PyMOL commands that place a pseudoatom at each C-alpha (Angstrom):
pseudoatom trace, name=CA, resn=THR, resi=1, chain=A, elem=C, hetatm=0, pos=[105.883, 100.648, 117.161]
pseudoatom trace, name=CA, resn=ASN, resi=2, chain=A, elem=C, hetatm=0, pos=[106.211, 103.829, 119.133]
pseudoatom trace, name=CA, resn=TYR, resi=3, chain=A, elem=C, hetatm=0, pos=[106.189, 106.170, 116.138]
pseudoatom trace, name=CA, resn=TRP, resi=4, chain=A, elem=C, hetatm=0, pos=[104.236, 106.448, 112.898]
pseudoatom trace, name=CA, resn=ILE, resi=5, chain=A, elem=C, hetatm=0, pos=[107.431, 105.907, 110.939]
pseudoatom trace, name=CA, resn=GLU, resi=6, chain=A, elem=C, hetatm=0, pos=[109.844, 104.153, 113.278]
pseudoatom trace, name=CA, resn=TYR, resi=7, chain=A, elem=C, hetatm=0, pos=[113.529, 103.677, 112.614]
pseudoatom trace, name=CA, resn=LEU, resi=8, chain=A, elem=C, hetatm=0, pos=[114.429, 100.138, 113.713]
pseudoatom trace, name=CA, resn=GLN, resi=9, chain=A, elem=C, hetatm=0, pos=[117.826, 98.856, 114.750]
pseudoatom trace, name=CA, resn=LYS, resi=10, chain=A, elem=C, hetatm=0, pos=[119.285, 95.767, 113.051]
pseudoatom trace, name=CA, resn=GLU, resi=11, chain=A, elem=C, hetatm=0, pos=[118.740, 93.722, 116.225]
pseudoatom trace, name=CA, resn=GLN, resi=12, chain=A, elem=C, hetatm=0, pos=[115.004, 94.485, 116.080]
pseudoatom trace, name=CA, resn=ILE, resi=13, chain=A, elem=C, hetatm=0, pos=[114.885, 93.438, 112.420]
pseudoatom trace, name=CA, resn=PHE, resi=14, chain=A, elem=C, hetatm=0, pos=[116.643, 90.129, 113.204]
pseudoatom trace, name=CA, resn=VAL, resi=15, chain=A, elem=C, hetatm=0, pos=[113.900, 89.399, 115.764]
pseudoatom trace, name=CA, resn=LEU, resi=16, chain=A, elem=C, hetatm=0, pos=[111.234, 90.321, 113.204]
pseudoatom trace, name=CA, resn=ASN, resi=17, chain=A, elem=C, hetatm=0, pos=[112.852, 87.987, 110.683]
pseudoatom trace, name=CA, resn=ILE, resi=18, chain=A, elem=C, hetatm=0, pos=[112.617, 85.102, 113.166]
pseudoatom trace, name=CA, resn=ASP, resi=19, chain=A, elem=C, hetatm=0, pos=[108.928, 85.899, 113.672]
pseudoatom trace, name=CA, resn=PHE, resi=20, chain=A, elem=C, hetatm=0, pos=[108.329, 86.144, 109.916]
pseudoatom trace, name=CA, resn=LYS, resi=21, chain=A, elem=C, hetatm=0, pos=[109.793, 82.675, 109.406]
pseudoatom trace, name=CA, resn=LYS, resi=22, chain=A, elem=C, hetatm=0, pos=[107.218, 81.313, 111.867]
pseudoatom trace, name=CA, resn=LEU, resi=23, chain=A, elem=C, hetatm=0, pos=[104.333, 82.523, 109.709]
pseudoatom trace, name=CA, resn=LYS, resi=24, chain=A, elem=C, hetatm=0, pos=[102.254, 79.720, 108.265]
pseudoatom trace, name=CA, resn=TYR, resi=25, chain=A, elem=C, hetatm=0, pos=[99.722, 79.584, 105.474]
pseudoatom trace, name=CA, resn=PRO, resi=26, chain=A, elem=C, hetatm=0, pos=[96.274, 79.958, 107.117]
pseudoatom trace, name=CA, resn=LEU, resi=27, chain=A, elem=C, hetatm=0, pos=[94.622, 76.954, 105.428]
pseudoatom trace, name=CA, resn=PHE, resi=28, chain=A, elem=C, hetatm=0, pos=[91.739, 76.454, 107.857]
pseudoatom trace, name=CA, resn=ILE, resi=29, chain=A, elem=C, hetatm=0, pos=[90.866, 80.155, 107.958]
pseudoatom trace, name=CA, resn=ASN, resi=30, chain=A, elem=C, hetatm=0, pos=[90.842, 80.282, 104.155]
pseudoatom trace, name=CA, resn=LEU, resi=31, chain=A, elem=C, hetatm=0, pos=[88.744, 77.115, 103.891]
pseudoatom trace, name=CA, resn=LYS, resi=32, chain=A, elem=C, hetatm=0, pos=[86.163, 78.567, 106.319]
pseudoatom trace, name=CA, resn=ARG, resi=33, chain=A, elem=C, hetatm=0, pos=[85.998, 81.776, 104.260]
pseudoatom trace, name=CA, resn=SER, resi=34, chain=A, elem=C, hetatm=0, pos=[85.510, 79.912, 100.993]
pseudoatom trace, name=CA, resn=LYS, resi=35, chain=A, elem=C, hetatm=0, pos=[82.232, 80.759, 99.322]
pseudoatom trace, name=CA, resn=SER, resi=36, chain=A, elem=C, hetatm=0, pos=[82.460, 78.303, 96.450]
pseudoatom trace, name=CA, resn=PHE, resi=37, chain=A, elem=C, hetatm=0, pos=[84.100, 75.080, 95.376]
pseudoatom trace, name=CA, resn=LYS, resi=38, chain=A, elem=C, hetatm=0, pos=[86.502, 77.171, 93.297]
pseudoatom trace, name=CA, resn=ASP, resi=39, chain=A, elem=C, hetatm=0, pos=[87.598, 79.041, 96.463]
pseudoatom trace, name=CA, resn=LEU, resi=40, chain=A, elem=C, hetatm=0, pos=[88.203, 75.698, 98.207]
pseudoatom trace, name=CA, resn=LEU, resi=41, chain=A, elem=C, hetatm=0, pos=[90.362, 74.522, 95.319]
pseudoatom trace, name=CA, resn=LYS, resi=42, chain=A, elem=C, hetatm=0, pos=[92.347, 77.784, 95.280]
pseudoatom trace, name=CA, resn=SER, resi=43, chain=A, elem=C, hetatm=0, pos=[92.999, 77.627, 99.025]
pseudoatom trace, name=CA, resn=SER, resi=44, chain=A, elem=C, hetatm=0, pos=[94.071, 73.995, 98.762]
pseudoatom trace, name=CA, resn=TYR, resi=45, chain=A, elem=C, hetatm=0, pos=[96.324, 74.766, 95.790]
pseudoatom trace, name=CA, resn=TYR, resi=46, chain=A, elem=C, hetatm=0, pos=[98.031, 77.660, 97.584]
pseudoatom trace, name=CA, resn=PHE, resi=47, chain=A, elem=C, hetatm=0, pos=[98.493, 75.543, 100.694]
pseudoatom trace, name=CA, resn=LEU, resi=48, chain=A, elem=C, hetatm=0, pos=[100.149, 72.764, 98.679]
pseudoatom trace, name=CA, resn=LYS, resi=49, chain=A, elem=C, hetatm=0, pos=[102.324, 75.323, 96.914]
pseudoatom trace, name=CA, resn=TYR, resi=50, chain=A, elem=C, hetatm=0, pos=[103.300, 76.757, 100.312]
pseudoatom trace, name=CA, resn=LEU, resi=51, chain=A, elem=C, hetatm=0, pos=[104.238, 73.274, 101.599]
pseudoatom trace, name=CA, resn=VAL, resi=52, chain=A, elem=C, hetatm=0, pos=[106.364, 72.433, 98.550]
pseudoatom trace, name=CA, resn=LEU, resi=53, chain=A, elem=C, hetatm=0, pos=[108.194, 75.778, 98.665]
pseudoatom trace, name=CA, resn=LYS, resi=54, chain=A, elem=C, hetatm=0, pos=[108.713, 75.522, 102.433]
pseudoatom trace, name=CA, resn=LEU, resi=55, chain=A, elem=C, hetatm=0, pos=[110.173, 72.007, 102.099]
pseudoatom trace, name=CA, resn=ARG, resi=56, chain=A, elem=C, hetatm=0, pos=[112.486, 73.122, 99.268]
pseudoatom trace, name=CA, resn=GLY, resi=57, chain=A, elem=C, hetatm=0, pos=[113.595, 76.181, 101.272]
pseudoatom trace, name=CA, resn=ASP, resi=58, chain=A, elem=C, hetatm=0, pos=[112.256, 78.558, 98.611]
pseudoatom trace, name=CA, resn=TYR, resi=59, chain=A, elem=C, hetatm=0, pos=[109.472, 79.993, 100.737]
pseudoatom trace, name=CA, resn=ASN, resi=60, chain=A, elem=C, hetatm=0, pos=[109.493, 83.768, 101.215]
pseudoatom trace, name=CA, resn=VAL, resi=61, chain=A, elem=C, hetatm=0, pos=[107.190, 85.943, 103.255]
pseudoatom trace, name=CA, resn=ILE, resi=62, chain=A, elem=C, hetatm=0, pos=[105.972, 89.082, 101.521]
pseudoatom trace, name=CA, resn=ILE, resi=63, chain=A, elem=C, hetatm=0, pos=[105.472, 92.078, 103.782]
pseudoatom trace, name=CA, resn=LYS, resi=64, chain=A, elem=C, hetatm=0, pos=[103.796, 95.237, 102.565]
pseudoatom trace, name=CA, resn=ASP, resi=65, chain=A, elem=C, hetatm=0, pos=[104.922, 97.937, 104.930]
pseudoatom trace, name=CA, resn=PRO, resi=66, chain=A, elem=C, hetatm=0, pos=[104.712, 101.514, 103.649]
pseudoatom trace, name=CA, resn=ILE, resi=67, chain=A, elem=C, hetatm=0, pos=[105.761, 103.040, 106.964]
pseudoatom trace, name=CA, resn=SER, resi=68, chain=A, elem=C, hetatm=0, pos=[108.999, 101.055, 107.148]
pseudoatom trace, name=CA, resn=ILE, resi=69, chain=A, elem=C, hetatm=0, pos=[110.678, 102.942, 104.326]
pseudoatom trace, name=CA, resn=PHE, resi=70, chain=A, elem=C, hetatm=0, pos=[113.529, 104.269, 106.459]
pseudoatom trace, name=CA, resn=ASN, resi=71, chain=A, elem=C, hetatm=0, pos=[114.434, 100.725, 107.504]
pseudoatom trace, name=CA, resn=ILE, resi=72, chain=A, elem=C, hetatm=0, pos=[115.232, 99.492, 103.990]
pseudoatom trace, name=CA, resn=LYS, resi=73, chain=A, elem=C, hetatm=0, pos=[119.014, 99.629, 104.479]
pseudoatom trace, name=CA, resn=ASN, resi=74, chain=A, elem=C, hetatm=0, pos=[118.814, 97.589, 107.680]
pseudoatom trace, name=CA, resn=TYR, resi=75, chain=A, elem=C, hetatm=0, pos=[116.438, 95.096, 106.033]
pseudoatom trace, name=CA, resn=LEU, resi=76, chain=A, elem=C, hetatm=0, pos=[118.920, 94.703, 103.165]
pseudoatom trace, name=CA, resn=ASP, resi=77, chain=A, elem=C, hetatm=0, pos=[121.791, 94.250, 105.642]
pseudoatom trace, name=CA, resn=CYS, resi=78, chain=A, elem=C, hetatm=0, pos=[119.772, 91.477, 107.320]
pseudoatom trace, name=CA, resn=GLY, resi=79, chain=A, elem=C, hetatm=0, pos=[119.351, 89.623, 104.014]
pseudoatom trace, name=CA, resn=PHE, resi=80, chain=A, elem=C, hetatm=0, pos=[115.848, 90.709, 103.054]
pseudoatom trace, name=CA, resn=LYS, resi=81, chain=A, elem=C, hetatm=0, pos=[114.942, 91.127, 99.399]
pseudoatom trace, name=CA, resn=ILE, resi=82, chain=A, elem=C, hetatm=0, pos=[113.221, 94.463, 98.877]
pseudoatom trace, name=CA, resn=VAL, resi=83, chain=A, elem=C, hetatm=0, pos=[110.711, 95.446, 96.223]
pseudoatom trace, name=CA, resn=LEU, resi=84, chain=A, elem=C, hetatm=0, pos=[110.085, 99.157, 96.538]
pseudoatom trace, name=CA, resn=THR, resi=85, chain=A, elem=C, hetatm=0, pos=[106.984, 100.572, 94.911]
pseudoatom trace, name=CA, resn=GLN, resi=86, chain=A, elem=C, hetatm=0, pos=[107.439, 104.237, 94.200]
pseudoatom trace, name=CA, resn=ARG, resi=87, chain=A, elem=C, hetatm=0, pos=[104.474, 106.518, 93.589]
pseudoatom trace, name=CA, resn=ASN, resi=88, chain=A, elem=C, hetatm=0, pos=[104.277, 109.590, 91.457]
pseudoatom trace, name=CA, resn=PRO, resi=89, chain=A, elem=C, hetatm=0, pos=[104.739, 112.565, 93.839]
pseudoatom trace, name=CA, resn=PHE, resi=90, chain=A, elem=C, hetatm=0, pos=[101.538, 114.207, 92.628]
pseudoatom trace, name=CA, resn=SER, resi=91, chain=A, elem=C, hetatm=0, pos=[99.535, 111.030, 93.307]
pseudoatom trace, name=CA, resn=PHE, resi=92, chain=A, elem=C, hetatm=0, pos=[101.106, 110.626, 96.749]
pseudoatom trace, name=CA, resn=ILE, resi=93, chain=A, elem=C, hetatm=0, pos=[100.447, 114.216, 97.825]
pseudoatom trace, name=CA, resn=SER, resi=94, chain=A, elem=C, hetatm=0, pos=[96.981, 114.204, 96.251]
pseudoatom trace, name=CA, resn=SER, resi=95, chain=A, elem=C, hetatm=0, pos=[96.072, 111.121, 98.323]
pseudoatom trace, name=CA, resn=LEU, resi=96, chain=A, elem=C, hetatm=0, pos=[97.141, 112.865, 101.510]
pseudoatom trace, name=CA, resn=TYR, resi=97, chain=A, elem=C, hetatm=0, pos=[95.196, 115.990, 100.560]
pseudoatom trace, name=CA, resn=VAL, resi=98, chain=A, elem=C, hetatm=0, pos=[91.979, 114.224, 99.493]
pseudoatom trace, name=CA, resn=LYS, resi=99, chain=A, elem=C, hetatm=0, pos=[91.899, 112.093, 102.637]
pseudoatom trace, name=CA, resn=GLY, resi=100, chain=A, elem=C, hetatm=0, pos=[92.884, 115.005, 104.899]
pseudoatom trace, name=CA, resn=TRP, resi=101, chain=A, elem=C, hetatm=0, pos=[95.824, 113.073, 106.336]
pseudoatom trace, name=CA, resn=ASN, resi=102, chain=A, elem=C, hetatm=0, pos=[98.137, 115.230, 108.413]
pseudoatom trace, name=CA, resn=PHE, resi=103, chain=A, elem=C, hetatm=0, pos=[101.511, 113.969, 109.556]
pseudoatom trace, name=CA, resn=ASP, resi=104, chain=A, elem=C, hetatm=0, pos=[102.993, 114.685, 112.978]
pseudoatom trace, name=CA, resn=PHE, resi=105, chain=A, elem=C, hetatm=0, pos=[106.672, 115.388, 112.263]
pseudoatom trace, name=CA, resn=ASN, resi=106, chain=A, elem=C, hetatm=0, pos=[107.435, 114.964, 115.970]
pseudoatom trace, name=CA, resn=HIS, resi=107, chain=A, elem=C, hetatm=0, pos=[107.489, 111.235, 115.144]
pseudoatom trace, name=CA, resn=ILE, resi=108, chain=A, elem=C, hetatm=0, pos=[110.626, 111.902, 113.076]
pseudoatom trace, name=CA, resn=LEU, resi=109, chain=A, elem=C, hetatm=0, pos=[112.098, 114.620, 115.275]
pseudoatom trace, name=CA, resn=SER, resi=110, chain=A, elem=C, hetatm=0, pos=[112.004, 112.301, 118.327]
pseudoatom trace, name=CA, resn=GLN, resi=111, chain=A, elem=C, hetatm=0, pos=[114.279, 109.760, 116.621]
pseudoatom trace, name=CA, resn=GLU, resi=112, chain=A, elem=C, hetatm=0, pos=[117.839, 111.114, 116.647]
pseudoatom trace, name=CA, resn=LYS, resi=113, chain=A, elem=C, hetatm=0, pos=[119.364, 108.410, 114.437]
pseudoatom trace, name=CA, resn=LEU, resi=114, chain=A, elem=C, hetatm=0, pos=[116.655, 108.888, 111.822]
pseudoatom trace, name=CA, resn=MET, resi=115, chain=A, elem=C, hetatm=0, pos=[117.095, 112.666, 111.836]
pseudoatom trace, name=CA, resn=LEU, resi=116, chain=A, elem=C, hetatm=0, pos=[120.786, 112.178, 111.015]
pseudoatom trace, name=CA, resn=ALA, resi=117, chain=A, elem=C, hetatm=0, pos=[119.787, 110.457, 107.757]
pseudoatom trace, name=CA, resn=PHE, resi=118, chain=A, elem=C, hetatm=0, pos=[118.685, 113.820, 106.352]
pseudoatom trace, name=CA, resn=PRO, resi=119, chain=A, elem=C, hetatm=0, pos=[120.590, 116.907, 105.242]
pseudoatom trace, name=CA, resn=GLN, resi=120, chain=A, elem=C, hetatm=0, pos=[120.393, 119.975, 107.481]
pseudoatom trace, name=CA, resn=GLU, resi=121, chain=A, elem=C, hetatm=0, pos=[117.839, 121.700, 105.236]
pseudoatom trace, name=CA, resn=ILE, resi=122, chain=A, elem=C, hetatm=0, pos=[115.347, 118.840, 105.649]
pseudoatom trace, name=CA, resn=GLN, resi=123, chain=A, elem=C, hetatm=0, pos=[116.108, 118.588, 109.384]
pseudoatom trace, name=CA, resn=ASN, resi=124, chain=A, elem=C, hetatm=0, pos=[115.263, 122.282, 109.721]
pseudoatom trace, name=CA, resn=GLN, resi=125, chain=A, elem=C, hetatm=0, pos=[111.958, 121.797, 107.903]
pseudoatom trace, name=CA, resn=ILE, resi=126, chain=A, elem=C, hetatm=0, pos=[111.094, 118.801, 110.107]
pseudoatom trace, name=CA, resn=LYS, resi=127, chain=A, elem=C, hetatm=0, pos=[111.777, 120.926, 113.212]
pseudoatom trace, name=CA, resn=SER, resi=128, chain=A, elem=C, hetatm=0, pos=[109.704, 123.780, 111.811]
pseudoatom trace, name=CA, resn=TYR, resi=129, chain=A, elem=C, hetatm=0, pos=[106.740, 121.531, 110.913]
pseudoatom trace, name=CA, resn=SER, resi=130, chain=A, elem=C, hetatm=0, pos=[106.967, 119.804, 114.313]
pseudoatom trace, name=CA, resn=ASN, resi=131, chain=A, elem=C, hetatm=0, pos=[106.344, 123.140, 116.023]
pseudoatom trace, name=CA, resn=SER, resi=132, chain=A, elem=C, hetatm=0, pos=[103.419, 124.118, 113.813]
pseudoatom trace, name=CA, resn=ASN, resi=133, chain=A, elem=C, hetatm=0, pos=[99.825, 122.911, 113.943]
pseudoatom trace, name=CA, resn=ASN, resi=134, chain=A, elem=C, hetatm=0, pos=[98.754, 124.600, 110.732]
pseudoatom trace, name=CA, resn=THR, resi=135, chain=A, elem=C, hetatm=0, pos=[101.225, 123.440, 108.065]
pseudoatom trace, name=CA, resn=PRO, resi=136, chain=A, elem=C, hetatm=0, pos=[99.184, 122.788, 104.905]
pseudoatom trace, name=CA, resn=ILE, resi=137, chain=A, elem=C, hetatm=0, pos=[98.860, 119.114, 103.967]
pseudoatom trace, name=CA, resn=ILE, resi=138, chain=A, elem=C, hetatm=0, pos=[100.412, 119.795, 100.560]
pseudoatom trace, name=CA, resn=ASP, resi=139, chain=A, elem=C, hetatm=0, pos=[103.540, 121.223, 102.236]
pseudoatom trace, name=CA, resn=GLN, resi=140, chain=A, elem=C, hetatm=0, pos=[103.641, 118.229, 104.597]
pseudoatom trace, name=CA, resn=GLY, resi=141, chain=A, elem=C, hetatm=0, pos=[103.399, 115.879, 101.610]
pseudoatom trace, name=CA, resn=ILE, resi=142, chain=A, elem=C, hetatm=0, pos=[106.212, 117.684, 99.792]
pseudoatom trace, name=CA, resn=LEU, resi=143, chain=A, elem=C, hetatm=0, pos=[108.475, 117.342, 102.826]
pseudoatom trace, name=CA, resn=LEU, resi=144, chain=A, elem=C, hetatm=0, pos=[107.587, 113.672, 103.280]
pseudoatom trace, name=CA, resn=TRP, resi=145, chain=A, elem=C, hetatm=0, pos=[108.268, 113.034, 99.584]
pseudoatom trace, name=CA, resn=ASN, resi=146, chain=A, elem=C, hetatm=0, pos=[111.626, 114.821, 99.802]
pseudoatom trace, name=CA, resn=MET, resi=147, chain=A, elem=C, hetatm=0, pos=[112.506, 112.773, 102.890]
pseudoatom trace, name=CA, resn=PHE, resi=148, chain=A, elem=C, hetatm=0, pos=[111.627, 109.519, 101.103]
pseudoatom trace, name=CA, resn=MET, resi=149, chain=A, elem=C, hetatm=0, pos=[113.608, 110.407, 97.982]
pseudoatom trace, name=CA, resn=THR, resi=150, chain=A, elem=C, hetatm=0, pos=[116.628, 111.652, 99.951]
pseudoatom trace, name=CA, resn=TYR, resi=151, chain=A, elem=C, hetatm=0, pos=[116.729, 108.367, 101.840]
pseudoatom trace, name=CA, resn=ILE, resi=152, chain=A, elem=C, hetatm=0, pos=[116.101, 106.151, 98.792]
pseudoatom trace, name=CA, resn=ASN, resi=153, chain=A, elem=C, hetatm=0, pos=[118.756, 107.922, 96.725]
pseudoatom trace, name=CA, resn=LYS, resi=154, chain=A, elem=C, hetatm=0, pos=[121.389, 107.008, 99.352]
pseudoatom trace, name=CA, resn=LEU, resi=155, chain=A, elem=C, hetatm=0, pos=[120.624, 103.280, 99.006]
pseudoatom trace, name=CA, resn=ASP, resi=156, chain=A, elem=C, hetatm=0, pos=[122.496, 100.753, 96.879]
pseudoatom trace, name=CA, resn=HIS, resi=157, chain=A, elem=C, hetatm=0, pos=[120.019, 100.493, 94.001]
pseudoatom trace, name=CA, resn=GLU, resi=158, chain=A, elem=C, hetatm=0, pos=[121.593, 97.271, 92.744]
pseudoatom trace, name=CA, resn=LYS, resi=159, chain=A, elem=C, hetatm=0, pos=[120.169, 95.489, 95.802]
pseudoatom trace, name=CA, resn=LEU, resi=160, chain=A, elem=C, hetatm=0, pos=[116.661, 96.893, 95.272]
pseudoatom trace, name=CA, resn=ILE, resi=161, chain=A, elem=C, hetatm=0, pos=[113.878, 96.206, 92.857]
pseudoatom trace, name=CA, resn=ILE, resi=162, chain=A, elem=C, hetatm=0, pos=[112.144, 99.526, 92.253]
pseudoatom trace, name=CA, resn=ILE, resi=163, chain=A, elem=C, hetatm=0, pos=[108.763, 99.578, 90.508]
pseudoatom trace, name=CA, resn=ASN, resi=164, chain=A, elem=C, hetatm=0, pos=[106.581, 102.591, 89.791]
pseudoatom trace, name=CA, resn=HIS, resi=165, chain=A, elem=C, hetatm=0, pos=[103.268, 102.124, 91.590]
pseudoatom trace, name=CA, resn=GLU, resi=166, chain=A, elem=C, hetatm=0, pos=[101.358, 103.407, 88.563]
pseudoatom trace, name=CA, resn=ASP, resi=167, chain=A, elem=C, hetatm=0, pos=[102.983, 100.727, 86.362]
pseudoatom trace, name=CA, resn=LEU, resi=168, chain=A, elem=C, hetatm=0, pos=[101.508, 97.973, 88.514]
for i in range(1, 168): cmd.bond("trace and resi %d" % i, "trace and resi %d" % (i + 1))
show_as sticks, trace
zoom trace
């Protein structure tokens, strides 16, 4: 991707879906990594399960992609099933703070279609933070959280499975 959080078009997601369907269970890699007979049995079991599900047409690829949050609507429109894990805002912001992770809001500002997904107030904050090199991480986290929640609240929740991260 070109941006930390990139807004993809439906056409790009269709291509990704074709690539996802080509994914295969890595039996030989898993067998080589096995450290015990139990590991060998587990790898063989999962491979057989993969084959049965693939033959029945019930095989699904699970993708964990935390930076694809703003693509959920397009993924849903392309027939994906989405499980969204939602973190407590304090935990999310605390993680950013503890790890010292800054976010470059120019990655959002540079994507016109993504910017339009947000109300003017959030757009103004994104512009402001894009022009500043010293925005505190806590403030960055609050804006990111507000962006996530604004976007998620616009989605059709009946098509989503939403789980609190802390409940897992």
